C-alpha positions in Angstrom: -7.4 -14.4 -8.6 -4.1 -14.2 -10.6 -5.9 -14.5 -13.9 -8.3 -11.7 -13.0 -5.4 -9.5 -11.9 -3.2 -10.2 -14.9 -4.3 -7.2 -17.0 -4.1 -4.8 -14.1 -0.6 -6.1 -13.3 0.6 -5.5 -16.8 -0.8 -2.0 -16.8 0.9 -1.3 -13.5 4.2 -2.5 -14.9 3.8 0.1 -17.7 3.1 2.9 -15.3 6.1 1.9 -13.2 8.3 2.3 -16.3 7.5 6.0 -16.5 8.8 6.8 -13.0 12.5 7.2 -11.9 11.8 5.8 -8.4 9.0 3.4 -7.3 8.3 2.1 -3.8 6.8 -1.4 -3.9 5.3 -1.5 -0.4 4.1 -4.9 0.9 1.9 -5.6 3.9 -0.5 -8.2 5.2 -4.1 -7.9 6.4 -6.7 -10.4 7.7 -10.1 -10.6 6.1 -12.8 -11.7 8.6 -15.6 -13.9 7.3 -16.6 -15.4 10.6 -20.2 -14.2 10.3 -20.6 -16.4 7.1 -20.5 -19.8 8.6 -21.6 -21.5 5.3 -18.5 -20.4 3.4 -16.1 -23.3 3.0 -12.3 -23.2 2.7 -11.6 -20.5 5.3 -9.0 -20.7 8.0 -8.2 -19.1 11.4 -7.1 -15.5 11.4 -6.5 -15.1 15.1 -4.4 -16.7 17.7 -6.3 -20.0 18.1 -7.6 -22.5 15.6 -11.3 -22.2 16.7 -11.3 -18.4 16.7 -12.3 -15.9 13.9 -12.2 -17.4 10.5 -11.3 -15.8 7.2 -8.4 -15.3 4.7 -5.0 -13.8 4.8 -4.2 -11.2 2.2 -0.6 -10.0 1.4 -0.6 -7.1 -1.1 2.3 -5.3 -2.8 1.2 -1.8 -3.9 3.5 0.5 -6.0 3.8 4.1 -5.0 5.8 7.1 -6.2 7.9 8.8 -3.6 5.2 11.4 -3.3 2.7 8.7 -2.4 0.7 8.3 -5.6 -0.5 4.7 -5.9 0.4 3.2 -9.3 -1.2 -0.2 -8.9 -0.7 -3.7 -7.6 2.5 -5.5 -8.2 1.7 -8.7 -6.4 -1.2 -10.2 -4.4 -1.1 -13.4 -2.3 -4.2 -14.8 -0.6 -4.5 -18.0 1.5 -6.4 -19.7 4.3 -4.4 -20.9 7.3 -4.5 -24.5 8.3 -6.0 -24.9 11.8 -4.0 -28.1 12.3 -0.7 -26.1 12.3 -1.6 -24.2 15.5 0.2 -25.4 18.6 3.3 -26.5 16.6 5.4 -23.4 17.1 8.5 -25.5 18.1 8.7 -26.9 14.5 9.3 -23.5 12.9 13.0 -23.5 13.6 13.4 -26.7 11.6 11.0 -25.7 8.8 12.5 -24.3 5.5 11.5 -20.7 4.9 9.8 -21.8 1.7 7.2 -23.7 3.8 6.5 -20.9 6.3 3.9 -18.2 6.1 6.8 -15.7 6.2 7.8 -16.8 2.7 5.2 -14.2 1.6 7.9 -11.5 1.9 10.2 -13.5 -0.4 7.4 -14.2 -2.9 6.6 -10.5 -3.1 10.3 -9.6 -3.6 10.5 -12.2 -6.4 7.4 -10.8 -8.1 8.8 -7.3 -7.8 12.1 -8.4 -9.3 10.2 -9.8 -12.3 8.7 -6.3 -12.9 12.1 -4.6 -12.3 13.7 -6.9 -15.0 11.6 -5.2 -17.6 12.0 -1.6 -16.2 15.7 -1.2 -15.9 15.5 2.6 -16.0 13.3 2.7 -12.9 14.8 2.2 -9.4 12.3 -0.1 -7.6 12.5 -0.4 -3.8 10.8 -3.1 -1.9 9.5 -1.7 1.4 8.4 -3.7 4.4 7.6 -3.1 8.1 9.3 -4.8 11.1 7.8 -8.2 10.2 9.9 -8.1 7.0 13.1 -7.9 9.0 14.3 -11.4 7.8 17.9 -12.4 7.1 16.6 -14.5 4.2 15.0 -11.5 2.5 18.3 -9.6 2.5 20.1 -12.7 1.4 17.7 -13.1 -1.5 18.3 -9.4 -2.5 22.1 -10.0 -2.4 21.7 -13.0 -4.8 19.4 -11.1 -7.2 21.2 -9.4 -10.1 19.6 -6.1 -10.9 16.8 -6.9 -8.6 14.9 -4.3 -6.4 16.5 -2.6 -3.6 15.3 -3.2 0.0 14.1 -0.8 2.7 12.9 -2.5 5.8 12.2 -1.3 9.4 14.4 -3.3 11.7 12.9 -5.5 14.4 15.8 -7.5 15.7 18.8 -6.1 17.5 21.2 -8.2 15.4 24.8 -9.1 16.1 27.3 -7.4 13.7 30.5 -8.7 12.2 33.7 -7.2 13.6 31.7 -5.4 16.3 31.4 -6.1 20.0 28.1 -4.1 20.2 24.8 -5.0 18.5 22.9 -3.0 15.9 21.1 -0.4 18.1 24.2 0.5 20.3 26.4 0.7 17.2 24.0 3.2 15.5 23.5 5.2 18.7 27.2 5.7 18.9 27.4 7.3 15.5 27.8 11.1 15.1 24.6 13.1 14.8 24.0 13.7 11.1 20.9 15.9 11.2 17.9 17.0 13.3 14.5 17.1 11.4 11.0 18.1 12.5 8.1 15.7 11.9 4.5 16.6 12.2 2.8 13.9 14.2 -1.0 13.8 13.6 -3.6 13.4 16.4 -4.4 9.8 17.2 -7.2 9.0 19.6 -6.7 10.9 22.8 -3.1 11.8 21.8 -2.7 15.4 20.7 -1.0 16.4 17.5 2.6 17.5 18.0 5.8 18.4 16.2 8.6 15.9 17.0 12.3 16.5 16.6 14.2 13.5 15.2 17.9 12.9 15.5 19.3 11.2 12.5 22.3 8.8 12.5 23.5 6.3 9.9 26.2 3.8 9.2 27.3 0.9 7.1 27.0 -2.4 9.0 27.6 -6.1 8.4 24.8 -8.3 9.7 25.7 -11.7 11.1 23.6 -14.6 10.1 21.1 -16.0 12.7 22.5 -18.6 15.0 20.8 -21.4 13.1 22.5 -20.2 9.9 26.0 -19.5 11.2 27.6 -21.1 8.1 26.4 -18.1 6.0 28.5 -15.1 5.4 27.6 -11.7 6.9 25.6 -9.3 4.7 26.7 -5.7 4.3 23.9 -3.1 4.3 23.2 0.4 5.5 21.3 1.4 8.6 19.5 4.7 9.4 18.3 5.5 13.0 15.8 8.2 13.8 15.2 8.9 17.5 12.9 11.5 18.9 14.5 13.9 21.4 12.7 15.8 24.2 9.5 13.9 23.7 6.6 14.8 26.0 6.5 12.7 29.2 3.1 11.2 28.4 4.0 9.8 25.0 6.4 7.1 23.8 9.3 8.7 21.8 9.3 7.9 18.1 12.1 5.6 16.9 12.7 4.1 13.5 15.7 1.8 12.6 15.7 1.3 8.9 17.9 -1.2 7.0 18.5 -0.7 3.3 20.6 -2.1 0.5 21.0 1.4 -1.0 24.2 3.3 0.0 23.6 6.0 2.6 26.7 8.2 2.9 25.1 11.7 3.4 22.5 13.1 5.7 20.3 14.0 2.7 20.4 10.3 1.6 19.4 9.2 5.1 16.5 11.7 5.2 15.4 10.4 1.8 15.1 6.9 3.1 13.0 8.1 6.0 10.6 9.9 3.7 10.3 6.8 1.5 9.5 4.6 4.4 6.9 7.2 5.6 4.9 6.3 2.4 4.4 2.8 3.8 1.3 4.2 5.5 -0.3 4.3 2.0 -0.9 0.5 2.0 -2.6 0.8 5.4 -5.0 3.2 3.9 -5.4 0.9 0.9 -6.4 -2.1 3.1 -8.7 0.1 5.2 -10.4 1.3 2.0 -10.8 -2.3 0.8 -12.7 -3.1 4.0 -14.6 0.1 4.7 -15.2 1.3 1.2 -15.6 -1.9 -0.8 -16.9 -3.7 2.3 -15.3 -7.0 1.3 -16.0 -8.6 4.6 -19.8 -8.4 3.8 -19.4 -10.7 0.8 -21.5 -13.9 1.2 -20.2 -16.5 -1.2 -20.0 -20.3 -0.9 -16.3 -20.9 -1.0 -12.9 -19.3 -0.4 -12.1 -19.6 -4.1 -15.1 -17.5 -5.0 -14.2 -14.9 -2.4 -10.7 -14.7 -3.8 -12.1 -14.0 -7.3 -14.3 -11.3 -5.9 -11.4 -9.9 -3.9 -9.4 -9.6 -7.2 -12.0 -7.2 -8.6 -12.4 -5.3 -5.3 -8.7 -4.8 -5.1 -8.5 -3.0 -8.4 -11.6 -0.9 -7.6 -10.0 0.0 -4.3 -6.8 1.1 -6.1 -8.9 3.3 -8.4 -10.6 5.0 -5.5 -7.3 5.5 -3.7 -5.7 6.8 -6.9 -8.5 9.3 -7.4 -8.4 10.5 -3.8 -4.7 11.0 -3.9 -4.7 12.8 -7.3 -7.5 15.2 -6.3 -5.5 16.3 -3.3 -2.0 16.5 -4.9 -3.0 18.0 -8.3 -6.4 19.6 -7.6 -6.3 22.1 -10.5 -5.7 19.4 -13.1 -8.6 18.9 -15.5 -10.8 16.0 -14.4 -10.3 14.3 -17.8 -7.2 12.6 -16.3 -9.6 10.3 -14.6 -13.2 10.8 -16.0 -14.3 10.3 -19.5 -16.3 13.0 -21.3 -19.7 11.4 -20.8 -18.9 10.9 -17.1 -17.9 14.4 -16.2 -20.7 15.9 -18.4 -23.3 13.7 -16.7 -21.9 14.6 -13.3 -22.1 18.3 -14.0 -25.6 18.2 -15.4 -26.9 16.1 -12.5 -25.2 18.0 -9.7 -26.1 21.4 -11.0 -29.7 20.4 -12.0 -29.2 22.5 -15.2 -32.0 21.6 -17.6 -30.5 23.8 -20.4 -27.3 21.7 -20.5 -29.3 18.5 -20.4 -31.1 19.6 -23.6 -27.9 21.0 -25.1 -24.7 19.3 -23.7 -22.6 21.6 -25.9 -23.2 24.4 -23.4 -20.7 22.6 -21.1 -17.5 23.9 -22.7 -14.7 23.0 -20.3 -14.4 20.1 -17.8 -14.2 21.0 -14.1 -11.0 20.6 -12.2 -10.2 17.2 -10.7 -10.8 18.6 -7.2 -14.2 19.9 -8.0 -15.3 16.8 -9.9 -14.1 14.6 -7.0 -16.1 16.6 -4.4 -19.2 16.4 -6.6 -18.8 12.6 -6.9 -18.3 12.4 -3.1 -21.4 14.5 -2.6 -23.4 11.8 -4.5 -22.1 9.4 -1.8 -23.2 11.5 1.1 -20.2 13.8 1.5 -20.9 17.2 3.1 -18.8 20.3 2.5 -18.3 20.8 6.2 -16.5 17.4 6.4 -13.2 18.7 5.0 -11.9 16.5 2.2 -13.8 13.5 0.9 -13.0 10.1 2.2 -12.8 6.8 0.4 -16.2 5.5 1.5 -18.2 8.5 0.1 -16.2 8.3 -3.1 -17.0 4.6 -3.4 -20.7 5.2 -3.0 -20.6 8.3 -5.3 -18.8 6.4 -8.1 -21.4 3.7 -8.0 -24.2 6.3 -8.4 -22.3 8.0 -11.2 -22.5 4.7 -13.2 -26.3 4.9 -13.3 -26.3 8.7 -13.9 -23.9 8.3 -16.8 -26.1 5.5 -18.3 -29.2 7.8 -18.1 -27.3 10.8 -19.5 -26.0 8.7 -22.4 -29.5 7.4 -23.1 -31.0 10.9 -23.1 -28.3 12.6 -25.2 -27.2 9.6 -27.3 -23.5 10.1 -26.3 -21.4 7.0 -26.3 -20.5 6.1 -22.7 -18.3 3.9 -20.6 -18.9 2.7 -17.1 -16.6 3.9 -14.3 -15.9 0.3 -13.4 -16.3 -1.5 -16.7 -14.2 -4.5 -17.6 -11.8 -2.2 -19.6 -11.0 -0.3 -16.4 -9.3 -3.1 -14.6 -5.9 -2.2 -16.2 
């Protein structure tokens, strides 16, 4: 897997170097291969050893603060050992390096290696509540010129020189700002506009009880609480911990906006499963599945990248993503214009990225009444565009390149 991803990782590092701020978001997903009983090397992905079988995948995907995915910084894939189930009591005596939670530290270390060669870019490692680990903040404190950290807090930690713990300390801070947040509809829950009260403070986290010999770590905390929430919904609350100084309300709001981009990796993993349909792969061993996953991860990033660009910069020429033979083949095929097929020079200007993306999605079954295209129709449409471009190149003798050729994996 790492060999197959090497070229893409190098290209990602180059893209990072062109940005002033990059968010390296990390998250874990389980890949279920229970239906493929003949595959060897899998492990449990549920709460019991004889339950669903598959692989664990921990991805670190780089985003701009606006949410544009720049590529994968780090990927870790492993199968759990069923023999470890039922031995929870051992975890307090097991070094962090031998725990599954070391994935957060490994991701940070990989991101630090990229940051070392991109000193002009501020790289921020972002994690959800599972990443609220004292060892991760400790690693950041030891890393010279390493990435900053932005983590959603899970533990109501004890603070140095404070009688109160983290949450009560932040709730006692003066109100810094009130902002409105559009909360989308989810299931039966209606969309609403939430008002969030913002507070922040510098705090010193005490080490966990089992590590009391370690010194406290000084960081900044930002608390966002929803006020006047409807009675039927749970009020929103985010407690963020960061190594970046937060001394103004604007800086606190900036950290909240950065953390909101963490949703992008959820979309990425969903695209990997629903678009690339990785859980349908039927291969003989976990090693082969990992190699296949490496290719699907890059393809997924390309789909996610196209989808985001077409919405954020819809009027940009489609040549930022599609080669000339691709967009010409797309226009000829989707307009059914025989004249341009006989004389491609009649196609003077490339369409906008938004128009080209919708036409590709239409090849995959997208209908105009569906709003904006989704990743699944784009995936199917890009596969069809490969064949259409082949035929167009053959009929017009124009040199062509596949959408997902080996040269694209950078």
